[in-house]
N, C-alpha and C positions, 0 to 999 in steps of 0.2 A: 504494500500500500504506500502511495506517495506521501512523503512527510509534509505536514502542513507548513506552509511558508511562515516565517517569523513576521509578526505584525509590528510595525513601528508606531510609536506615539505620533499622532497627527500634528505636523508643524510644517512651515515653509519659510526657511531662512531667507531665500531670495525675495519673497514678497515683503518680508520685514525690511530687508535692505533697500528694496525699491521705494517703500514708503518713506523711510528716513532720508533717502537721497532726494525724493520729491520735495521734502520740507526744506532741505538745503537750497533747492532751486527756487522755491516760492514759500517764504515763511508763512504767508497767509493760509497755506494748505493745512497748517497745524490746527487751525480753528475747526476745519471740517473733520479732521481726524479725531480730535478730542471729543467731538459730539458723539462718537461711536466707541472710541477706544480708551482704555486706561492702561498705564504702564505694565501692570501685572499680567495683561493679556498677551504680551510678547513671550515667545518661547525662550529666546536667548536672553539671559539676565542682563548682559551688556546692552542689548538693544532696548530693554526696558529702562535702564538707567539713562541711556542717551535720549530716549523719548521724553522722560521725566525732566531731564536737564534742559532740553530744548523748550519744553513748556514753561519752565520757570523763567528762562531768559526772556522769552517773548512776552510773558505776563508782566514782567517788571518794566518792559518798554525801554526804548532807547538803544537796544542792542540788536543788531542784525545777526542771525544765526548763520555762520559760515563755518567751514572746516577749521579755519584759523581761530575764530572766537570761541567755538565749542572746545577746541583743544586747549585753549588757555584756561577754560573752566574745568575741564576733566583730565588734565594731564597727569594728575596723581592717581587716577583710577587704575587699578592693576590690570583690568581687562583691556583698557585702552593702550597701556604700555605694552602688553603682551602682543597685541595685534599691529603694533607699529605706529601708534600715536596718530598724528595728523594725516599720515598717508592713508590710514584706514578710512578716515572721514572723507578724504578725497575720492577713495574708491566707492564709497556710498553714493556720493554725488554723481559719480560716473555711471552708477547702476540705475539711476533714475530713468524711467521711460521717457521718451520724447514728449508724449502727451499723457501724463499720468492721470489715472482716474482715482482720485484719493478715496472716494466713497467705496469703490469696489475693493481697493487694496485693504482699507480698514475693515470692511465687512468680512473679507477672507480671513484676516488675522483674528477677528472677534469670533468667527464661527469655529476656527480651529481651536481657540482657547475653550470655547464651550464644549467641544467634543472631548478635549482633554479632561474637563471637569466631569463630564458624563462617565468617562472611563474610571476616574477616581471614585465617583459615587458607586459605580457598578462593582468595583473592587471592594469598597467598604461594605456593600450589601452582602456580597459573597462571604467575605471574611467574618462579618458579624454573625451571619446565619450559621456558619460552621463553629465559631468560637465563643458566641455570646454566653454569658453565665445564665443559669436557670432563672434568675430573678428578672432578666430582661426578656419579656415575652415577645412573641412574633408580632403581636399588634404594635408594641412599642417600636420594634425595628421598622415596621412599615411606616409608622408615623415619622420617624427620623428620616427615612428615605424620601418620603413625600416632601418634607420640609426642605431637604437638600435640593431636590429636583425643582421645587418651586423657586428657590433662590436662584438657581441657574436660569430658569425660564424668565424670571422677572428682571434680573440684574446682569445676566450674561457672565456671571462668575460665581465661584463657590463661596457664597456669603459676602456680605457687604463690608464687614470689619468695622474698625473704629471710624467715627465721623469727625473730621477736623472742624474746628470752631468756625472757620470761614464758610464751610458748607452749611453748618447749622444756622449761621446768621442769614445765609442766602435763602434758606427755606422759611425762616421766620419772616423775612421781607416779602417773600412770595405770598405767605398767608395774609399779611397786612394788605398787600395789593389786591388780593381777592376780596377782602372785606370792604376795601375802599370802592372797588368796582361795583360791588353790590349795594352801594349806598351807605357804607360805613356801619352796617349793622352786624353782619355775620361773616365769619371766615370758614365755618364748617358747613355741614349739610343741614338744610332747613328741617325743622320738626313740623312746620306748618302752624306753630303756635307763637304768636308775636312775643309775649313776655318770656316764654321759655328760651326762644332764640336770642332775645336781648340779654338775658341773664347769662347764658352759656356761650354766646357768640356762635350759636348753631351747635350741631352735634359734631364734636371735634374728632379728627382722625387720631387713632391710637388710644382713644378713651374707652374705658368700660363704664357704661352707664347702667344703673340698676333702677328699675321701676318696681316698687314693692307695694303690697297691700293685701288686705284680707279678701276672701272670696266675695264677689258681688260689688267690689269697688270700681271695677272697669279697667283693670290692668290690660287685659287683652285688647279691649276696645281702644285704649290709648296707644298701645303698640301698633295696632292695625292702622289707626288714623295717621300716626307718624310715618309708617311705611308708605301709605298711599300718598301723603303730601310730598314726601321726598321723591318718589318715583314720578309723580305728576309734574312737580316743579322741574325735574330733569328733562322730561319730555317737552314741556312748554318752552324751556330755555333753549333746547336744541332747535326747535322750530323757529325761534327768534334769533338764532345764531349768536347767542350770548357767549362772550369770551369765557366767563366763569359761571357755569351752571350752578344754581343754588341747591339743586337736588342731586340725586344719584340713583343708579340702579340698586335695587334692594333685594337681599336674600333673607327670607323669613322662614325660620325653622319652627313649624307649628307641631309641637310634640303632643298636644292634647286634642287639637281640633283638626278635622280633615280639611284638605285644601279647598274643597267645594264649599264647606261651611264658612271658611275665611273669605272666600270670594263672595258668598251671599251677604256677609256683613258689609263688605265694601260697596256692593250694589245697593244695599239698603240705605247706606249713608248717602250715596250719590243720587238716588232716585226718590228718597224719602218715602219708600214703601217699606212697611214692616217686614221683618225677616220671615215671620210666619207666612205671609202672603207669597214671598219668593219661594219658600220651601214647598208650599201646597199648590202654587200656580194659580191662586184665586185672584185674578186680576180683572178689572174692568177693561174695556177696549182702550181707553186713554192711558190707563196704567200700563197695559201691555206694550203700547207704543213707546212710552217713556222708558220702560225696562229694556226693550230691544235697542233703542237709540243709545242708552247708557252702556249697554254691553258692547256695542260696536265702538263707542268712543274709548272704552277702557281696554279694548283687546290688545292694544299695542303698548300697554303700560309695562315698563321694565321692572316688574315685580315677580320674583321667582320664589315659589313656595315649596318647601321640603317638609312633607308631613309624615315622614317615617317615625314610628314610635320606638322607644327604647334605644335611641341613638346615643352613641358614646361621644365624649369630647374629642377623641381622635378622629372619629368619622365626621363630626362637624367641621373640624379643622381641614380634613382632606377635601370635603365637598366645597367648603368656602374657598380654598385655594384654587380649585378647578374653576369655580364660577368667577373668581377674581380674574383669572387668566382669560376665560372665554367671554365673559360679559362685562368685565370691569366694574364689578359691584363696588359700591361706595358706602354701604350701610348693611349691617347684619343685625337681625333681631331674633332672639330665642325666647319662645313661649312654651314652657317656662323652666327656670333654672333647676328646680328640684326633680324634673323629669329627665335631665341629662345624666347618662350613665358615666361613671368614671372609667378610665382605661383599664384599671384593675381594682379588684375589691380591697377595701381597707378594713381596719379593725372596727371602725364605727362610721356612722353617717356624716358626722361633722368633718372627719378627715376626707371623705369622698367629695363633699360639697366644696371643701377647700381646694382639692385638686381641680375640680371643674372651674371654679372662679379664677384660679391662677392660669389655667389653660385658656380661658376666654380672654383674659388680659394679655397673655402672650400672643394670642391670635390677633387681637386688635393692633398690637405693636407690629407684628410681622407683616400684616396686610396693609397697615397704615389706614385703617377705616374705623369709624365708631362702631362699637358692639353694644347693643342694648339687650340686657337680660331681664326678663320679667321674673318676679320672685314672690312666693307666698310668704306670709308672716305667721308666726306661731299663734295659737289660740289665746295666749295670754292677753292679747290686745282686747279681745271681747270680754274678758273678765273684769276689766277696769271700768270705772265710771266714765273717765275721759278716754275715749276710744281712738284718739289721734295717735298714730304710730310715732315712735321715737327711735333713734339709732340703736338704743339698747335692745330693741326687739329683734335685731339681727344677730345678736351675740350667739344664739344657738346654732347659727349657720356658719360657724367657722370664720374664715377670713373675708367674708363678703364685704363688710364695711372697709376693711383694710385694702383690699384689691381694687375696689371700685373707685373711679375718679369722681363720679357723681352718683348720689343716692337720692332718689325721689320717691315719696310716698303718695299714693292716690287715696284720698279720703272724701267720702260723701256722707255728710251728716244725715241727709234725707233717708238713706238706707236704714240707719239705726232708728231714726225717729219714727218711721212708719210702724215699726214693731212695738213702739211704746204708746200707741194711741189710747188715751183714757176713755172711760165710758162717757157717752154723750150726756148721761144724766148729771154728771158732775160738770155743770156749765162753766164754772170758773177755770177748772183744769183743762177742759176741752177747748175753750176759747184760747187759752194760753198756748196750748199745743198747736191749734190751728194757725195762730199768728206766726209761730215759729216755723211751721211747715211751709207757709207762704214765702218766708224769707229764704229757706234752703232748698226749695223745690228746683230741680235742674241745676243746682249749684254743686260744683266739684272743686276740690282744692288739690293742686299738685304741690306738695311740700318738699322743696329742695333742701334737704337736711345736711347734705355734704356736697361741697363743690371745691375740688382740689385747686382750681384755678381762679376762684373769685368768691363773691358773696353768696349767701343763702337767703332764701325768703320763700313765702308761700304765695302761689299764683292761683288766682281764681279762673276757672273755666266753666263753660256751660256744658251740661251733659244731658243728651236726649236719649233715654234708654230705649225707646221704641225703635230708634234707628242706630243704636250702639255708636253714637257719635259725640265726640267732644268738639267744642269750638271755642274760639275767642269770645269773651264777653264783649258786649257792645261798648263798654267804657274801658276795656282792657285793664280792668282794675287789678291791683296787686295789694297784698297785705305785707307790709314791711316786717322784718323780724329783728 
């Protein structure tokens, strides 16, 4: 049997030399190259150092990069000395094509670097599968491999590494520019709620936001409303050719409710038809026409619903990475936190929830998108006379409070007051109850109890239960804290 030919690591020294030579011929070519390439993507370490030095010289300005000026800067480099100093730089200039295509040369080098990264990842996968200790499960190995592959797909290299302060400042300025272009209000993804956006600056990339409350408070409705507003704003701004869309494509993990139920809620909100009518199909002719028109209008909404039950944090991360790559999602919502399975079983539930919240925060940072997790609260809230949630109600859930950048509680006094209706024969008590009900009917509070980047306060919204819809109040009123 013929012996398999030895396979070489993919690289092309001549292409690297041609690119460096082209920069000698035309220093402006470097700007086009650096839009695609980073020094570490060169196979030859000396070529990487030459490219980095050229970039530094041109960035500082006032220096034309020639074999002579580059040799004056790099003459102490051992690799330059070994290859003949300035004469090697002269040979690079001579290797430049007569009409160099900088983009093509850069893309070839970047693609070869990506292939080398894939080979390294493949080797790591094989070696880990053979040698991994028993405590590292196959699921964990898959998750690590997915993260590595995602890093290659997004950044063209094996991990981003440390970020220098210059780059951090540049990204901060970009965020400020986005906020300014949107009217000076938000730099993140819009939630659709004026005061929430004003307080948070929008839903910020890499933030983990928690929306918590007892059953019946409207957590899912608020999460669904935010998902719709973000997706709709993105669609509208694309149609208007906005430079910085306020919204984003949304990935919604609905672990409790089926996708069609979630869609029914959104249709109910937009058509102002009760959910039961949509479920039963009991429409008048005008209602049916409104329903069909709304369905057609919403069919292009960039909202992706994953309703698989019993999903693990590793599966959520894998699916989010794929949708980020394919659909460029800019917001992830999980309904709800306690239904997410840990990657491996822990000694107690607190440790499992801790693993989930840490995983969601890591995912928010990795994909650079806001992640909203809805969360149940313990029954202890209902046992108190004052049923407004506080941060201490999260203590049983491990590190939720610690890992979240923003913690919001949804509270509707109307829900509790309905159950305390006095007998109508007690006129005084009944009148007092009725007056209070009038004040709180359709009133909801979103209590921002933790905000890592700014102030906290309670924001009033209108809640229409028949349409599962939150909306801004007419006066956009807020309650200072």
